[in-house]
MISE-204473 format. One record per residue (C-alpha): residue number from 1; residue in three letters; x, y, z. Coordinates in nm, 3 decimals. Each point is the difference from the previous one (the first is absolute). Layout:
MISE-204473
  num  residu       xx       yy       zz
  NUM     ALA        X        Y        Z
...
This chain:
MISE-204473
  num  residu       xx       yy       zz
    1     MET    0.033    0.011   -0.002
    2     ARG    0.126    0.349   -0.076
    3     THR   -0.162    0.314    0.099
    4     VAL    0.154    0.309   -0.104
    5     ILE   -0.092    0.377    0.167
    6     GLU    0.047    0.266   -0.220
    7     ASN   -0.046    0.390   -0.027
    8     ALA    0.079    0.018    0.376
    9     TYR    0.124    0.198    0.194
   10     ILE    0.295   -0.247    0.210
   11     ALA    0.126    0.085    0.333
   12     THR    0.254   -0.320    0.014
   13     VAL    0.104    0.051    0.352
   14     ASP    0.302   -0.201   -0.079
   15     ALA    0.330    0.191    0.144
   16     ALA    0.053    0.258   -0.165
   17     GLY   -0.333    0.124   -0.044
   18     THR   -0.100   -0.036   -0.357
   19     GLU   -0.309    0.124   -0.147
   20     HIS   -0.113   -0.019   -0.388
   21     ARG   -0.252    0.286   -0.089
   22     VAL   -0.181   -0.185   -0.248
   23     GLY    0.170   -0.407    0.065
   24     HIS   -0.046   -0.341    0.017
   25     VAL   -0.050   -0.313    0.137
   26     VAL    0.014   -0.386   -0.039
   27     ILE   -0.124   -0.272    0.148
   28     ASP    0.070   -0.366   -0.073
   29     ASP   -0.216   -0.282    0.258
   30     ASP    0.047    0.191    0.310
   31     VAL    0.374    0.153   -0.087
   32     ILE    0.063    0.383   -0.078
   33     THR    0.284   -0.108   -0.292
   34     ALA   -0.016    0.371   -0.179
   35     VAL   -0.047    0.337    0.136
   36     GLY    0.074    0.340   -0.237
   37     ALA   -0.043    0.319   -0.196
   38     GLY   -0.263    0.012   -0.285
   39     ALA   -0.112   -0.324   -0.156
   40     ALA    0.027   -0.340    0.154
   41     GLY    0.203   -0.142   -0.342
   42     GLY    0.061   -0.313   -0.094
   43     GLY   -0.281   -0.084   -0.193
   44     LEU   -0.027   -0.278    0.185
   45     PRO   -0.438   -0.120    0.046
   46     VAL   -0.181    0.133    0.253
   47     ASP   -0.210   -0.185    0.239
   48     GLU   -0.166    0.351    0.116
   49     ARG    0.104    0.329   -0.042
   50     ILE   -0.132    0.301    0.252
   51     ASP    0.021    0.387   -0.120
   52     GLY    0.108    0.108    0.283
   53     ARG   -0.048    0.427   -0.111
   54     GLY   -0.099    0.200    0.270
   55     CYS    0.169   -0.220    0.232
   56     LEU    0.204   -0.032    0.245
   57     VAL    0.217   -0.367    0.049
   58     THR    0.185   -0.132    0.353
   59     PRO    0.090   -0.294    0.081
   60     GLY   -0.275   -0.148    0.286
   61     LEU   -0.005    0.144    0.279
   62     VAL    0.123   -0.253    0.337
   63     ASN   -0.226    0.114    0.330
   64     THR    0.267   -0.162    0.254
   65     HIS   -0.182    0.064    0.287
   66     HIS   -0.420   -0.138    0.051
   67     HIS   -0.219   -0.160    0.243
   68     LEU   -0.283   -0.100   -0.243
   69     TYR   -0.236   -0.159    0.282
   70     GLN   -0.038    0.360    0.118
   71     TRP   -0.210    0.058   -0.317
   72     LEU   -0.306   -0.144    0.164
   73     THR    0.065    0.289    0.344
   74     ARG    0.043    0.319   -0.248
   75     GLY   -0.190    0.258    0.185
   76     TYR    0.056   -0.102    0.396
   77     ALA    0.221    0.289    0.221
   78     GLN    0.023    0.197   -0.220
   79     ASP    0.170    0.319    0.243
   80     ALA    0.182   -0.253    0.178
   81     ILE    0.428   -0.005    0.083
   82     LEU    0.136   -0.355   -0.088
   83     PHE   -0.026   -0.129    0.313
   84     ASP   -0.321    0.054    0.102
   85     TRP   -0.123   -0.128   -0.393
   86     LEU    0.198   -0.251    0.042
   87     THR   -0.175   -0.141    0.360
   88     ALA   -0.381    0.112   -0.164
   89     LEU    0.034   -0.220   -0.281
   90     TYR    0.222   -0.247    0.134
   91     PRO   -0.364   -0.164    0.070
   92     LEU   -0.149   -0.019   -0.300
   93     TRP    0.261   -0.125   -0.158
   94     ALA    0.043   -0.313    0.228
   95     ARG   -0.298   -0.094   -0.124
   96     ILE    0.104   -0.074   -0.353
   97     ASP    0.080   -0.346   -0.229
   98     ALA    0.099   -0.108   -0.347
   99     GLY   -0.372    0.097   -0.150
  100     LEU    0.070    0.321    0.132
  101     THR    0.304    0.077   -0.092
  102     GLY    0.003   -0.163   -0.357
  103     THR   -0.282    0.247   -0.075
  104     ALA    0.176    0.338    0.151
  105     ALA    0.320   -0.096   -0.089
  106     ALA   -0.213   -0.055   -0.429
  107     GLY   -0.177    0.391    0.093
  108     ALA    0.372    0.134    0.089
  109     MET    0.172   -0.154   -0.263
  110     ALA   -0.198    0.065   -0.237
  111     VAL   -0.036    0.445    0.098
  112     LEU    0.401   -0.071    0.002
  113     ALA    0.014   -0.119   -0.377
  114     ARG   -0.242    0.255   -0.138
  115     SER    0.260    0.276    0.164
  116     GLY    0.239   -0.129   -0.231
  117     CYS    0.168   -0.258    0.337
  118     THR    0.163   -0.310   -0.156
  119     THR    0.139   -0.129    0.267
  120     VAL   -0.147   -0.028    0.357
  121     ALA    0.185   -0.085    0.304
  122     ASP   -0.253   -0.110    0.280
  123     HIS    0.115    0.001    0.361
  124     HIS   -0.324   -0.266    0.175
  125     TYR    0.143   -0.052    0.448
  126     VAL   -0.394   -0.073    0.076
  127     PHE   -0.066   -0.333   -0.016
  128     PRO   -0.280   -0.141    0.290
  129     ALA   -0.013   -0.320    0.080
  130     GLY   -0.280   -0.238   -0.220
  131     SER    0.064    0.282   -0.279
  132     GLY    0.158   -0.227   -0.263
  133     ASP    0.276    0.062   -0.325
  134     ILE   -0.027    0.395    0.035
  135     VAL    0.349    0.007   -0.212
  136     GLY   -0.208   -0.237   -0.261
  137     ALA   -0.270    0.241   -0.004
  138     ILE    0.179    0.281   -0.065
  139     VAL    0.229   -0.219   -0.267
  140     GLU   -0.289   -0.088   -0.164
  141     ALA   -0.151    0.379    0.004
  142     ALA    0.273    0.169   -0.219
  143     ALA   -0.019   -0.381   -0.264
  144     GLU   -0.296    0.153    0.006
  145     VAL    0.084    0.369   -0.087
  146     GLY    0.227   -0.089   -0.180
  147     VAL    0.289    0.200    0.167
  148     ARG    0.381   -0.146    0.169
  149     LEU   -0.042    0.002    0.370
  150     HIS    0.230   -0.044    0.298
  151     ALA   -0.112   -0.150    0.242
  152     THR    0.143    0.034    0.341
  153     ARG   -0.141   -0.197    0.277
  154     GLY    0.009    0.207    0.328
  155     SER   -0.081   -0.124    0.344
  156     MET   -0.072    0.186    0.337
  157     ASP    0.131   -0.203    0.319
  158     LEU   -0.003    0.280    0.219
  159     GLY   -0.288    0.070    0.227
  160     ALA   -0.163    0.284    0.196
  161     SER    0.082   -0.244    0.299
  162     GLN    0.362   -0.006   -0.075
  163     GLY    0.022    0.375   -0.046
  164     GLY   -0.060   -0.031   -0.350
  165     LEU   -0.292    0.264   -0.213
  166     PRO   -0.203   -0.296   -0.140
  167     PRO   -0.230   -0.116    0.173
  168     ASP    0.079   -0.360    0.118
  169     PHE   -0.293   -0.181   -0.163
  170     ALA    0.128    0.167   -0.347
  171     VAL    0.361   -0.210    0.062
  172     GLU    0.161   -0.312   -0.084
  173     THR    0.266   -0.210    0.215
  174     THR    0.327    0.016   -0.146
  175     ASP    0.083   -0.331   -0.082
  176     ALA   -0.384    0.026   -0.196
  177     ALA    0.167    0.311   -0.207
  178     LEU    0.316   -0.122   -0.120
  179     ARG   -0.133   -0.350   -0.072
  180     ALA   -0.309    0.200   -0.224
  181     SER    0.303    0.241   -0.195
  182     ALA    0.168   -0.326   -0.137
  183     GLU   -0.289   -0.170   -0.109
  184     ALA   -0.077    0.333   -0.225
  185     VAL    0.318    0.030   -0.161
  186     GLN   -0.007   -0.366   -0.013
  187     ARG   -0.306   -0.032   -0.162
  188     TYR   -0.082    0.319   -0.190
  189     HIS    0.452    0.203   -0.043
  190     ASP    0.072   -0.049   -0.372
  191     PRO    0.421    0.095   -0.094
  192     SER   -0.075   -0.009   -0.323
  193     PHE    0.052    0.276   -0.284
  194     GLY   -0.356    0.200   -0.011
  195     ALA   -0.118   -0.156    0.263
  196     MET   -0.398    0.117    0.089
  197     VAL    0.047   -0.133    0.362
  198     ARG    0.286    0.130    0.223
  199     VAL   -0.051   -0.088    0.353
  200     ALA    0.183    0.185    0.321
  201     ILE   -0.012   -0.067    0.370
  202     ALA   -0.162    0.357    0.175
  203     PRO   -0.002    0.038    0.447
  204     CYS   -0.203    0.271    0.022
  205     SER    0.180    0.269    0.162
  206     PRO    0.157    0.034    0.340
  207     PHE   -0.293    0.081    0.201
  208     SER   -0.150   -0.319   -0.110
  209     VAL    0.285   -0.314   -0.025
  210     THR    0.219   -0.130    0.239
  211     ALA    0.352    0.054   -0.041
  212     ASP    0.045   -0.420   -0.042
  213     LEU   -0.275    0.033   -0.274
  214     LEU    0.215    0.256   -0.217
  215     ARG    0.390   -0.127    0.071
  216     GLU   -0.132   -0.367   -0.096
  217     ALA   -0.268    0.116   -0.276
  218     ALA    0.351    0.174   -0.143
  219     ALA    0.239   -0.309    0.007
  220     LEU   -0.357   -0.225   -0.100
  221     ALA   -0.021    0.247   -0.332
  222     ARG    0.409   -0.036   -0.075
  223     SER   -0.052   -0.388    0.017
  224     LEU   -0.268    0.015   -0.295
  225     GLY    0.131    0.274   -0.156
  226     VAL   -0.260    0.216   -0.015
  227     ARG   -0.054    0.424    0.152
  228     LEU   -0.059    0.122    0.254
  229     HIS   -0.272    0.293    0.045
  230     THR   -0.131    0.196    0.343
  231     HIS   -0.162    0.343    0.126
  232     ALA    0.307    0.223    0.090
  233     SER    0.048    0.414    0.184
  234     GLU   -0.389    0.038   -0.152
  235     THR   -0.111    0.222    0.357
  236     ALA    0.155    0.166    0.314
  237     GLU   -0.213   -0.198    0.194
  238     GLU    0.219   -0.295   -0.176
  239     ASP    0.304    0.133    0.069
  240     ALA   -0.116    0.111    0.388
  241     TYR   -0.096   -0.398    0.046
  242     CYS    0.348   -0.115   -0.150
  243     ALA    0.185    0.205    0.236
  244     GLU   -0.245   -0.001    0.307
  245     ARG    0.023   -0.427   -0.014
  246     PHE    0.309   -0.050   -0.201
  247     GLY    0.187    0.264    0.077
  248     ARG    0.120    0.064   -0.371
  249     THR   -0.142    0.170   -0.273
  250     PRO   -0.183   -0.252   -0.255
  251     THR    0.312   -0.030   -0.268
  252     GLN    0.244   -0.056    0.333
  253     TYR   -0.302   -0.288    0.115
  254     LEU   -0.076   -0.163   -0.385
  255     GLU    0.441    0.042   -0.043
  256     ASP    0.046   -0.208    0.288
  257     LEU   -0.225   -0.273   -0.108
  258     GLY    0.136   -0.073   -0.380
  259     TRP   -0.244    0.336   -0.127
  260     LEU    0.207    0.111   -0.246
  261     GLY    0.134   -0.115   -0.334
  262     ASP   -0.051    0.069   -0.390
  263     ASP   -0.307   -0.270    0.109
  264     VAL   -0.192    0.159    0.184
  265     TRP   -0.280    0.309   -0.092
  266     MET   -0.182    0.222    0.269
  267     ALA   -0.287    0.135   -0.046
  268     HIS   -0.041    0.449    0.119
  269     CYS    0.308   -0.005    0.168
  270     VAL   -0.119    0.399    0.042
  271     HIS    0.279    0.038    0.312
  272     LEU    0.299   -0.079   -0.053
  273     ASP    0.297    0.229    0.117
  274     ASP    0.265    0.041   -0.231
  275     ALA    0.181   -0.298    0.174
  276     ALA   -0.321   -0.243   -0.097
  277     ILE    0.067    0.167   -0.378
  278     ALA    0.374   -0.073    0.047
  279     ARG   -0.065   -0.407    0.104
  280     TYR   -0.265   -0.035   -0.221
  281     ALA    0.214    0.099   -0.306
  282     ALA    0.283   -0.178    0.138
  283     THR   -0.169   -0.380   -0.008
  284     GLY   -0.242    0.146   -0.319
  285     THR   -0.342   -0.061    0.226
  286     GLY   -0.172    0.130   -0.235
  287     VAL   -0.362    0.200    0.102
  288     ALA   -0.368   -0.008   -0.108
  289     HIS   -0.072    0.338    0.008
  290     CYS   -0.461    0.075    0.037
  291     PRO   -0.015    0.387    0.018
  292     SER   -0.403    0.008   -0.030
  293     SER   -0.071   -0.252    0.310
  294     ASN    0.306    0.184    0.172
  295     GLY   -0.264    0.306   -0.040
  296     ARG   -0.291   -0.185    0.093
  297     LEU    0.119   -0.134    0.339
  298     ALA    0.225    0.345    0.049
  299     ALA    0.309   -0.209    0.090
  300     GLY    0.221    0.276   -0.236
  301     ILE    0.184    0.057   -0.306
  302     ALA    0.267   -0.287   -0.028
  303     PRO    0.361    0.161   -0.113
  304     VAL    0.040   -0.161   -0.365
  305     ARG    0.223    0.223   -0.129
  306     ASP    0.276   -0.047    0.271
  307     LEU   -0.121   -0.347   -0.041
  308     LEU    0.096    0.010   -0.426
  309     ARG    0.297    0.207    0.044
  310     ALA    0.189   -0.264    0.252
  311     GLY   -0.096   -0.302   -0.297
  312     VAL   -0.336   -0.143    0.198
  313     PRO   -0.152   -0.205   -0.208
  314     VAL   -0.344    0.213    0.003
  315     GLY   -0.356   -0.171   -0.145
  316     LEU   -0.356    0.132    0.046
  317     GLY   -0.273   -0.160    0.142
  318     VAL   -0.339    0.070    0.109
  319     ASP   -0.041   -0.220    0.302
  320     GLY   -0.404   -0.105    0.169
  321     ALA   -0.252    0.148   -0.151
  322     ALA   -0.145    0.049    0.269
  323     SER    0.252    0.271    0.053
  324     ASN   -0.013    0.096   -0.338
  325     GLU   -0.342   -0.019   -0.119
  326     SER    0.104    0.126   -0.303
  327     GLY    0.233   -0.371   -0.088
  328     GLN    0.151    0.153   -0.276
  329     LEU    0.343   -0.047   -0.082
  330     GLY    0.070    0.266   -0.280
  331     ILE   -0.197    0.325    0.170
  332     GLU    0.281   -0.096    0.244
  333     VAL    0.284    0.117   -0.243
  334     ARG   -0.212    0.325    0.055
  335     GLU   -0.026   -0.019    0.363
  336     ALA    0.410   -0.159    0.024
  337     VAL    0.066    0.367   -0.201
  338     LEU   -0.236    0.283    0.202
  339     THR    0.094   -0.201    0.339
  340     ASN    0.365    0.076   -0.091
  341     ARG    0.047    0.348   -0.147
  342     LEU   -0.189    0.066    0.359
  343     ARG    0.302   -0.171    0.205
  344     THR    0.303    0.160   -0.176
  345     GLY   -0.139    0.223   -0.265
  346     ALA   -0.102    0.048   -0.332
  347     ASP    0.276   -0.135   -0.206
  348     SER    0.113   -0.276    0.238
  349     PHE   -0.223   -0.269   -0.156
  350     SER   -0.099    0.010   -0.377
  351     VAL   -0.297   -0.217   -0.201
  352     ARG    0.278   -0.245   -0.173
  353     ASP    0.114   -0.050    0.391
  354     ALA   -0.327   -0.094    0.075
  355     LEU   -0.030   -0.231   -0.301
  356     ARG    0.362   -0.160    0.098
  357     ILE   -0.124   -0.071    0.337
  358     ALA   -0.394   -0.133   -0.174
  359     THR    0.199   -0.217   -0.194
  360     ILE    0.358   -0.114   -0.079
  361     GLY    0.018    0.098    0.419
  362     GLY   -0.260   -0.154    0.129
  363     ALA    0.193   -0.345   -0.251
  364     ARG    0.298    0.045    0.210
  365     VAL   -0.168   -0.011    0.326
  366     LEU   -0.168   -0.306   -0.134
  367     GLY    0.326   -0.150   -0.115
  368     ARG   -0.117   -0.069   -0.364
  369     ASP    0.142    0.311   -0.193
  370     GLY    0.174   -0.204   -0.179
  371     GLU   -0.355   -0.107   -0.147
  372     LEU   -0.239    0.243   -0.007
  373     GLY   -0.040    0.375    0.069
  374     SER    0.168    0.140   -0.246
  375     LEU   -0.099    0.066   -0.396
  376     GLU    0.363   -0.207   -0.106
  377     PRO    0.002   -0.336   -0.216
  378     GLY    0.082   -0.331    0.110
  379     LYS   -0.272    0.131    0.337
  380     LEU   -0.345   -0.112    0.057
  381     ALA   -0.287    0.167   -0.157
  382     ASP   -0.182    0.217    0.263
  383     ILE   -0.090    0.283   -0.174
  384     ALA   -0.237    0.260    0.078
  385     VAL   -0.173    0.220   -0.333
  386     TRP   -0.075    0.368    0.145
  387     ARG   -0.324    0.199   -0.207
  388     ILE    0.136    0.356    0.005
  389     ASP   -0.220    0.147   -0.245
  390     GLY   -0.338    0.038    0.196
  391     VAL   -0.133    0.294    0.094
  392     GLU    0.221   -0.055    0.352
  393     HIS    0.340    0.032   -0.127
  394     ALA   -0.066    0.078   -0.365
  395     GLY    0.299    0.235   -0.090
  396     ILE    0.207   -0.003    0.300
  397     LEU    0.398    0.096   -0.078
  398     ASP    0.129   -0.384    0.092
  399     PRO   -0.140   -0.313    0.060
  400     VAL    0.147   -0.162    0.305
  401     ALA   -0.178    0.396    0.162
  402     ALA   -0.360   -0.171   -0.071
  403     LEU    0.040   -0.279    0.216
  404     GLY    0.325    0.157    0.247
  405     LEU   -0.226    0.341    0.017
  406     GLY   -0.349   -0.013   -0.113
  407     ALA   -0.298   -0.208    0.063
  408     LEU    0.055   -0.408   -0.107
  409     PRO    0.029   -0.118   -0.321
  410     PRO   -0.308   -0.236   -0.109
  411     LEU    0.209   -0.271   -0.178
  412     ARG   -0.044   -0.074   -0.366
  413     ARG    0.221   -0.415    0.067
  414     LEU    0.120   -0.115    0.292
  415     LEU    0.190   -0.391   -0.078
  416     VAL    0.161   -0.219    0.274
  417     GLY    0.290   -0.201   -0.166
  418     GLY   -0.215    0.135   -0.328
  419     ARG   -0.314   -0.119    0.082
  420     ALA   -0.257    0.258   -0.029
  421     VAL   -0.204    0.054    0.397
  422     VAL   -0.096    0.366   -0.090
  423     VAL   -0.195    0.121   -0.287
  424     ASP   -0.126    0.382   -0.087
  425     GLY    0.013   -0.028    0.354
  426     THR   -0.185   -0.329    0.100
  427     LEU    0.107   -0.287    0.135
  428     VAL   -0.076   -0.297   -0.254
  429     THR    0.138   -0.262    0.219
  430     VAL   -0.296    0.054    0.260
  431     ASP   -0.326    0.034   -0.055
  432     GLU    0.005    0.372    0.269
  433     PRO   -0.398    0.049    0.118
  434     VAL    0.001   -0.325    0.078
  435     LEU    0.312    0.034    0.227
  436     ALA   -0.106    0.315    0.152
  437     GLU   -0.322   -0.229    0.120
  438     ARG    0.186   -0.190    0.134
  439     VAL    0.264    0.205    0.200
  440     ALA   -0.354    0.236    0.052
  441     ALA   -0.141   -0.384    0.229
  442     ALA    0.321   -0.112    0.094
  443     SER    0.010    0.367    0.259
  444     LEU   -0.300   -0.056    0.085
  445     GLU    0.060   -0.343    0.123
  446     LEU    0.347    0.097    0.148
  447     ALA   -0.184    0.318    0.236
  448     GLY   -0.272   -0.251    0.101
  449     ARG    0.189   -0.264    0.165
  450     ARG    0.136    0.264    0.257
């Protein structure tokens, strides 16, 4: 199957930042085989030509942090900071099961795809007794929607009676969490080139897991050859918790337990001092930047410019839809530009900086920058074709600014491995109205379980 996209503005996001005002991309099966200026040459047979006039073509966006199950609990605790928000929602989340999670994941990933996202990293850490194969349900939902999935098997083993934040009924034992994490990797992780599903191990946070679980999870992940993920330095309250309980900053505490390294990425990282940034840079530890969620919960603005200047891998994330009700990764490109300029100045963070962390930056965070994140021959054909000829963007001076400063452009196409997932703004892999009904019913069912 050969597909050609031509006559479009191409932002390759390669190392040189190459862009073509009128260019083409050639796809053979699931791999990009040519990118360049002008029309595609060669005279070879083409199965599909996509006329990209009036379009901006970018790599598919990479979401480095999400909680898909939270799609069923949007709109709760609207005016709360993180710790109060979690306390309000833990009792509801502790009644989730595989069926509800699968529906939530499908709904959330459908919205992600419609906003240009081709790869989704999900952090699921609530596993009630008897809830079924939750990781399997998320894997099935990703296959239904047609996006690439990095599922993380999360966990919590530090209940309130032991000084943690979650209630005791919402946590697992340390041994059970480790066994289930190993099983999820063995069942679902695919390390091969072009994999649609990979699995990482992801104890939830310093205030919801024990030191034993963090230490042993790191050893387990490295023995299995998979990556590690957790929340870190999200709020001032977390800093205070770590100082009081451990006598350390979150970064110092996590490093002591083996949690810095180029196989690790952390969510949020809002409250990193210069010493912490230096340790992240020295160890290659990645960061998932979640600007809208950080604003929703009043966590603060992450020091993204300083992280990038230090050489820290940085990707973009939506975070859970219960703390970012839009659920769209595409709008986070603009949010990243605006929030980082508030922190460090109008000339400190460009639209191309934001596009880079949303694509190749995220791919690097997930350990897949050799496969994803830029439009280059040999890479997977995960591609977003944005329409910028409508009333919202027609005449804009810079096509990339349409994505980084303007309203989210509609998609002419979203391709994952060369396969169309969105065509002219509509998902073609699932029936959107039917999925919406499923999500609404599941939300009501979960709310009724309290």
